[in-house]
C-alpha positions in Angstrom: -2.3 13.8 36.0 -2.0 10.2 35.7 1.6 9.2 34.8 1.2 7.1 31.7 -1.0 10.1 30.6 2.0 12.5 31.1 4.8 9.8 28.9 1.6 9.7 26.3 1.6 13.3 26.4 5.4 13.9 26.3 5.7 11.2 23.8 3.3 13.0 21.0 5.0 15.8 21.7 8.4 14.7 21.1 6.9 12.7 17.9 5.1 16.3 17.1 8.5 18.1 17.5 10.2 15.5 15.0 7.4 15.7 12.6 7.5 19.2 12.1 11.4 18.9 12.0 11.3 16.7 9.0 8.0 17.9 6.9 10.3 21.7 7.7 13.3 20.2 5.5 11.3 17.5 2.6 8.8 20.2 2.3 10.9 22.6 1.4 12.9 20.3 -1.1 9.7 19.4 -2.6 8.7 22.8 -3.2 11.5 23.7 -4.6 11.8 20.7 -6.8 8.2 20.6 -7.7 7.4 24.1 -8.6 11.0 25.7 -9.5 10.6 27.8 -6.5 13.7 29.8 -6.1 15.6 29.5 -2.1 13.5 32.6 -1.3 10.2 31.5 -2.6 10.8 28.2 -0.9 11.8 30.5 2.6 8.2 32.2 2.5 6.2 28.7 1.6 8.2 26.2 4.0 7.4 28.1 7.7 3.5 27.9 6.9 3.8 24.5 5.7 5.8 23.1 8.8 3.9 25.1 10.9 0.2 23.2 9.4 2.0 19.7 9.6 2.5 20.8 13.4 -1.4 22.0 13.6 -2.6 18.8 12.1 -0.5 16.5 15.0 -1.4 19.0 17.4 -4.9 18.4 16.6 -5.1 14.8 16.4 -2.5 14.5 19.7 -5.8 16.6 21.5 -8.3 14.7 19.9 -7.0 11.7 21.1 -6.7 13.2 24.7 -10.2 13.8 24.5 -11.4 10.1 23.5 -9.5 8.9 26.1 -11.1 10.8 29.0 -14.3 10.4 28.1 -13.7 7.1 27.4 -12.3 6.7 31.2 -15.7 8.1 32.6 
């Protein structure tokens, strides 16, 4: 694996982790405020939404990597 590709993957995973962490707290506050969830109800929805955000960023990362590999061929 090329050094640049490895750095890109590490950077993308780092940004994904950061986005999921931020989304975990932001979405939690928004769920509590917008839908009048109690903290117990929000605790059920919070991990689900954080995982969905992580999945979205992972799919975007994989798409970018696949398109980059196809472009290099």
